[in-house]
N, C-alpha and C positions, 0 to 999 in steps of 0.2 A: 731558207726562211720558212717555207711551207712545211718542211719536215719538223721544225721546232713547234710550229703551231699545231700540227697533228699530234705531237707528243703531249702537249699541254691540254688539248681538248678532252681526252678521257679523264684526266686528273680533275679538271674543272667540272665535268659532268658528275663524277663521283662525289666531289665536294658539295655541289649543289644538291644532289640527291640526299646526302647525309644531312644537310641543313633542312631540307624539306621533311625528312623523317623526324628529326629532332623537334622541329616546329610543330608537326602534327601530334607528336607524343606529348609535348608540353601543353598544347591546347586541350588534348583529351584529358590529361590529368587535372588541368585547371578547371575545366568544365565539370568533370566528375567529382571534384572535391566540393563543389557548391551544390551538387544535386542531392536532395534529401533522400534518405533511406526509406524504403517502404516496409522494412522488416518489423514485425510485431514482437514486442518483448515477451519473453518467457516468464510468466508470473511466478513460476516455481523457483526461479533463481532469485527473484526479488524478495519474496515472502518466506522462502526456505521452509516449506511445510514439514511438519513432523506428525506422524500418525496420532490422531486423537487430540491435536492441539490446533489453535487458531492464532494467527498473527493479530496483534492489536495495534491499530493506527489511531492515535488520539490527536485531534486537531491537526491532522496532516502529517504527523511525525510518527514514524515506525518505532514502536516501543520494543525494548528488549524483553519485556514481560510477555508471557504467552498465556492464552486462555485455553481452557478445555473445550473441545468441540465434540458434542454428543447429540445425535439425532437432530442435526441442523440448529442446535442451540449452543450459544457460547456462554461459558461460565468463567467468571473471574474470581480469583482468591479473595477472601474476606479482607485480607491486608491491603490489597490494591484498591478494593471498593472503598474501604474506610479512609485510606490515605489520599486517594486521588479523586474519588467521585462523590461519596456521601458518607460522612462520619456518623450518621444516625443508624447504622446497621450494627447489631451486636450479636454475639453468640453466647448462648447459655449452655455451657458444656455439661452441666448436671442434668438438665432436662432435654438436651439435644434439640434446642429450639433456636431458630433464627428470628431475631427481633428487630423491627424497624420502627423508629419513633418519628411521628410527624407532629405538626402543631395541633392536630385534631384527635389523633388516636395513637395507640400502640398496637402494631400489627405483629402477630406471631405466625410462624410457619414451622411445621414439624416435617419429619422425613417423608410423610405421605402427601404433603401439600403439593398441588400442581398449579402452575401459572401458564396459561395458553397451551395446555396439554403436555407441558414438560415439568419435571421436578423443579421446585423452587431452588433447592440447593443440593449439592453432592458433598458427602463427607468422605474424605479419603484418609488413609492411614499413613500417608507418606511423610508428613511434616511433624515437627515437635509441638507446634502451637496451633490453636484454632485458626489463626490468620493464614497459616500455610495448609491446613487440612480441609477447611470449608471453602467450597466454591459456589458462588451465587449466580443464578441465571441473570445474564445481563439485561434481558427483557424485563425481569422482575425489578431489577435495580432501576431501570429507566422509568418504570411505573411510579416510583417514588422520588425520582431525581430529575432535575432539569437538564437532560441530555438527549441527544438524538443518536440513535444506533442504527447502523446499516450492516447487515451480515451477508457475506457471500461465501460460496463454496468453490472448490476446485481452483486454486488452493483455498482452504478455509481461512477467512480473515474477517475482521470486524472493524468498522470505522466508527469512532466515537467522537461526537462533536459536543464540546462543553462551552465553546466560545460563542457568545452572542453579543449583539450590539456593535462594539467597536472593531469588528473583524474587517480585514481588508479584502476586497474582491476586485476582480478585473472582469470586464465584459468582453467576450470574444467578438471581434468585428467581422471576421470571415472564417469559414471552415478551417480548422487547424488540427494538428496532431500534438497531443501531450506526450513528451518523450521522457525517457529515463534520466537523461542529462541534457544540459543546454548545448546541444550539438546536433546539426542536421543529420549526421550519420548515426546518432543514438537510436536504439530501438523505440518503437512507439508503444506507449502504455494504452492509450485510447484516442479516439478521434472525437472532436467536439464540434458541434454545429454553431453557426453564427448566432450571436445573441445569448449564448450560454454564459453563466456566471461562474468564475473559478476563484 
């Protein structure tokens, strides 16, 4: 009888050790699955920068349209400005003038006009129409339009806010990380302090 017991003992010890290893492995993976990642997101993969262009984020949505980025100034095509931001901008192709109409005045800018030290517009020869050829400084557009503009470099991107009043916000209750996706393993875009409005 003792011989049978001695033969079963090593098998039972191995079985118990296997159970312990499986239990520790399960606990490790379970605990690790719920642990947030500290990896910061690579903004170049999100905004996919191209030389001389800037990503456009309007009211929190990444647009397919790209702006030109020159000397830390973002320029948007006349077509985008007229269709999305302010329909009171016009191009006089004969005189090569950018015209903006307001309730009080008609403002004209020529190729030598500067706004905040940068050209008011750039005229390219790429497109078939003025809507595609003429790019207007976004800072100049903001001067005559009810928008908020924030420009960043590396990678070049511009955030445009046109929504006022009935926008939804959330107040951060404790320090948190804004992530690329709704997953604790997703890379972090930025960290926000308690009391911030998002």
